[in-house]
C-alpha positions, -999 to +999 in steps of 0.1 A: +000-001-003+014+034-013+000+054+017-004+049+055-037+036+069-059+059+085-062+038+115-026+050+126-037+087+127-044+088+164-008+076+172+019+100+174+046+098+145+073+073+161+106+060+148+101+025+166+120-004+150+090-021+147+079+004+125+089+001+083+111+024+072+087+040+051+062+047+078+086+060+101+076+095+113+039+093+098+010+100+122-005+129+140+009+143+174-019+164+186-012+199+196-045+210+210-047+248+219-013+255+199-014+287+175-010+278+139+014+303+124-009+327+102+022+343+086+030+315+065+027+326+027+011+298+000-005+301-035-043+298-041-060+280-070-060+311-089-022+319-087-024+344-061+000+347-030-018+346+001-012+343+039-033+317+062-043+347+081-064+354+050-089+330+061-092+339+094-121+359+108-133+370+138-164+348+138-156+317+116-137+286+123-115+269+098-111+232+087-077+225+078-068+195+058-034+185+045-033+163+014-017+165-019-037+166-052-022+137-074-025+113-041-039+081-057-061+070-030-068+082+005-070+119-001-095+117-025-113+093+002-109+118+029-121+151+010-148+127-006-159+121+032-155+158+041-177+166+013-207+143+023-205+156+057-207+192+045-236+184+026-257+173+058-249+207+074-275+238+069-239+259+076-217+264+046-181+271+037-176+306+032-204+316+055-205+299+089-168+284+083-138+283+062-121+251+046-083+253+037-067+226+019-028+229+017-009+203-006+022+188+012+041+183-021+059+213-031+062+202-069+025+206-071+014+234-092-017+259-085-033+245-120-034+212-100-052+228-070-077+244-091-087+212-113-093+198-077-110+229-064-133+225-096-141+188-087-154+196-052-172+224-060-193+206-085-199+178-061-209+201-032-231+222-051-230+249-026-231+288-038-210+301-013-183+272-013-160+287-039-152+319-019-148+293+013-131+261+005-093+272-006-069+249-024-031+258-018+002+250-028+034+259-013+074+260-006+087+229+012+096+254+041+063+267+044+047+233+044+071+220+070+063+246+094+021+243+089+025+204+095+048+207+125+026+235+139-004+207+138+017+180+144+007+159+110+040+137+102+044+126+067+071+111+045+078+109+010+086+072-005+111+076-032+102+041-044+069+049-052+072+086-056+040+090-033+038+105+003+028+081+030+004+102+056-028+097+074-064+112+070-068+138+096-089+173+096-074+201+121-104+222+135-089+257+140-106+284+164-114+319+146-077+331+160-059+303+147-056+278+177-061+243+175-094+231+186-101+196+176-085+168+155-112+145+136-097+114+119-102+088+093-122+093+059-156+097+074-170+130+087-207+124+100-223+155+099-234+158+134-201+155+143-186+177+119-211+203+135-200+198+167-166+204+160-172+234+143-194+249+172-167+240+194-140+253+173-159+286+171-158+294+207-197+301+205-194+321+176-217+302+154-248+281+160-279+285+177-288+281+216-300+246+212-266+239+194-247+252+222-269+232+247-263+198+227-224+204+226-226+213+265-243+178+270-214+160+246-177+154+247-154+141+218-143+106+226-111+097+205-117+060+205-153+063+191-143+094+171-178+108+176-193+133+201-209+113+229-233+124+257-217+134+294-242+121+319-230+143+343-235+175+323-269+163+314-283+157+347-270+193+354-288+208+328-318+185+335-316+200+371-313+235+359-343+232+336-360+218+366-351+246+389-362+270+364-397+253+354-404+253+393-395+289+395-419+297+369-447+278+382-442+291+415-440+329+400-472+321+382-492+311+412-477+340+432-488+365+403-525+350+403-526+349+440-519+389+440-543+394+414-573+378+429-566+397+462-567+429+442-597+421+425-615+413+458-637+444+472-627+458+506-645+445+539-664+474+556-644+477+590-673+494+608-698+467+595-730+473+579-764+492+594-793+471+590 
């Protein structure tokens, strides 16, 4: 197999003697909360020089993917999975969030990036996606700095002419900090939505969305957001307390109105 299996994605990059030479250093070492260097320069699909900072706004999280456009299998599977996940969201790239795909192959051109973007714009069929999903190429030093910042380990295999790597998304906050990693080639819409909501730091999503996120936590083992019983109980207790307060308040108001509407009694009595 020319590329590393995505099942290894959650393991830190390693050079253990049991690992084949072509896979040494391949994997993801999570750098949660670390700052991504937004000053790094790349070339977008139109041939324009851009900085990562161009894609970070005050209210939008960013999905970062590291791939390469001539990848024979895994990159396509991953981007297909991301596209399917985004199709199930009411949110869209270019509106509630941004997507940045960077090639790890410094020899790839912006024309390849442009062709790849056209493929996924046609597949996604979202009017805002063209302005919200960015396909970049760059120099080796810039690529290496970005990969190191997010802990993405990969290796070029001279025998095959391909890159050994894993499939992982990095969710970044609007100011460029690492909030979450999602692994594999399948990104269910529910998982993607909660990850974006978490990365947005509460800047996107409805109140209901935020309540759902409060009741869930990401489980690296299942690669899903799962319910947290303690938070659900806390929330239930809060709702019960609020409901009780509303009932008692309503009864108190009704009692006040009833007494107010009753005629005053004659303290002197009534002559007959």
